[in-house]
N, C-alpha and C positions, 0 to 999 in steps of 0.2 A: 455279671462279670464277663460272660461271653461277649455281650454286646460291646462292653468297654474295650475288650481285647481286639475286636474287629475294628473299632474306631481308631485305636492306636495304630494298628497295622495299616489302615487306610491313610491315616495322617502321615505315617512314615513314608509310605509309597509316594504320596503327593509331594512331600518334602524332598524325596530323592529325585523325582522327576524335575522339580524346580531347580535343584542344585545342578543336575546334569545339563539342563537347558541353559542355565546361567553360564556354566563352563563353556558350552558351545558358543554362546554369544560373545563371551570375552575372547575366546580363541579366534573366532571367525571375524569379528568386527573390531573389538576394542584393542586387540593387539596387532591388528592389521596384516595377518597372514592367512586370509581366507584362501582355501584351496579346495578343489573338488575332491582330491584324494583324502584330505583331512576329514571332510564331512562324511565321506564314504566309510573310512575307518572308524570314525566316531559312531556312525549308525551301526556298524557291525558289532562294536564293543557293547553298545546299549542292548542290542537284540540279536544274539548269535544264532537264534533259531530261524531267522529270516534270511533268505538268500538275496543279497544286494549285488547288482552288477553295474559297473561303471559304463554307462552307455555313451557312445559318441554319435554325432549327427549321422544318420543313416543315409546311404545313397538310395536313389529312387529304385535301383534294381533290387534292393532288399525289402521294399515295401510291396503291399498288395497292388495289383494292377489298378490304375486310376485311383489310388488312395487319396489323391488331392481332392477328390469329389465325394468321398465317403460321407454319408450322413451319420447321425448318432446311431440309428438303427443298423446301418451297415457295419459300423465299427463294432457294435454290440454283437452282431452275428459273426464277424470275423474272429473275435476273441472267444466266441461261444460262452457269453456271459450269463445266459439264462440260468444255468445250474448254480452258479455262484450267487446270483441274486436271490434264488429260492432257498439257499442254504442258511438256516437260522442259527447254525453253530459257528459261523465264521467269526473270528475274534475282533475285538475293537482294535484299530490300528495302534501300534506302539509308538512311543516317542521317536524311535529310530525310523519308523516308516514315514511319519509326518515330516521329519527332517529330510529324508531322502526325496520326498515329493517336492519339498521346497528347493532342494539342490537342483533337481531336474528342471523346475520352472525357471530358476535363475540361469541355468545352462542353455535351455532351449527357447525361452520366450523373452526374458527381460534380465539382462546381466547387470542392470543398474539398481535392481530392487534390493532393499535391505529388510530382512525379517528381524527387526530389533524389538519387537514387543516383549516386555519382561515376563508376560504370562506364557507358559509353554502350551503348545497346541493340544496336549492331552487334557488341559484344563480350560481350553477355549481361547480367550483373548482378553485384552483390557477393555472391560465393559464401560468404564468411565475414566475420568482424569486421575482418580486415585488408584487406578490399576486393580480394581476389584474384578473378580471373574464374573462372567454372566450367570444368571440364575438357573443354570442347568449343569448336569453332569452326564457322562456317558455310562451306559450300563448294557450288559449282555443278558437279555431275558431268554430263558430256554425255549419259550413258545413264540415270542415275537422277534427274537434276534436282537441286533444292535439298535440302540435308540437313545434319545435324550430324555432326561427326567428332571423335574423341577427340584432344585436344591433347597428351596424355601417356598412358602406360600407366595403366589403371584396374584396381584389384583387385576381385575378387568381393565383393559386399555393400557396396562403397563407395557413398556417395551421389553420384549423377551430376547430379541436378537437383532443386532445391528449388522447390516451389510457393509455400508460405506466405510472405507478405511481399513477393513479387516480381511476382505476377500481379494483375490487376484482376478484380473481380467485378461482376456486374450485379444490382441489387436485385430485378429481375423480368424476365420475357421482353419486356415492353413496352419497357423501357429498352434492352435489347439490340437490338430491332428498330429503334428510333429511331436508335441509334448506327450500325447497318449502313446504314440509308437515308441517313445523312448523308455517306457515303463515295462516292468515285468507284467505278465498276463493278468494276475489277480489285482494288481494296483490299477492297471488300465481299465479293468471292468469297474472297479470302484469309482474311478474318475468319471467314466461315462455315466454312471448312475447319479453321481453327485452334482455334475455340472448343470447349469441352467442358463437361460438367456434373459436379459432384462434391458429396458431402455434407461439411458442415463442422462438424456437431455430433453425431457418433455415427451408427451405422447406421440409426437411426430418424429422424434429423433431416432437414430439408428439403435439397433440392439447389439449388445456385446455378450460374449460367453463369459460367465463368472464361475468361480470355484472357491470354496472355503477350504483352506489347507489346515484345518483344525477340526475339533469334534463337532462343530456346528453342522458339518456335512452329514452327520448321522441322524439329523431330524427326519422322522418318517412322515408319511402321508396317512391321514386318517381314512378309515373305510367309508365314512359318510359324514354328512353335516353334523351329526350328533357327536362324533368323535373329535372333530377338528376343534382345537382350542387356541390356536394362534393363526394369524393371517396378516397379509399386507393390505393396505387400504387403496393402493393404486399400482399400476404397472411400473411406475417410476419410484415407488416408495423405497426408502433405505432401511426400513425396519419391519420386523414382525411384532404385532401387538397381540396381547392376550384378548381373546374374544369373550372370555368369561373368567371368573375366578378359577385359579388352578391351585390345587392342593400340593403340598410338599410330597415329593416322590411320585407324582402323577406323570405319566408320559406326555411329552410335548408333541403335539401332532398338528400338521398343517395340511394344505391341499396343493399338491404339485400337479402341474399340467405340462407334459412334454410336447413341445411344438416342433 
């Protein structure tokens, strides 16, 4: 009986997130009156426990000296992100926080982008043309912290996560830095941890900085080859594949290398 109660509460929470997200999409895009203030107030209403501030483009005088040249590690140090990275109790981002990140991306990086996927970021993204969710969910483990877990049994070589079409990219490092500096400290630290670079036009092509503004960003790195159960097959791959059979509720782990 207790298990059924938990499932009902979980189902109601997912339904509420979906309803809120649909309302946001209808208001922001379907009815044609997208505004920064609207999404900010919407985010505050969804999650009153989080402080959201409406950032404007900062002048260079408010940035760290030579911020235009800051590396990932320098940004990490500037925001003192090490303590947050080691904090296993930090919560899974709320729907409001994901929407705030998307608003800031639209404001600071690409004002033409439309986040119109019917799947809310708290549930991932449209895994296929039928708008099913990907085979994972986010969970906070008291020992491991935030992570992704298999929502069903996954077979070896099955695609677990798609990059292409669901993640945002930054035209250059300058745009990425501006985006990061537009965020509150804790969000900035998360983004620095989640972002990665990949080649999009062949092995000899340029690398771009990418970011998942949904729960896919919570995928962790395994401690060794024995823990890793998903991987890409090349530096230009659009997908993570299961390297072995993965059981339901098993944590999904890959191998990240910060370059």
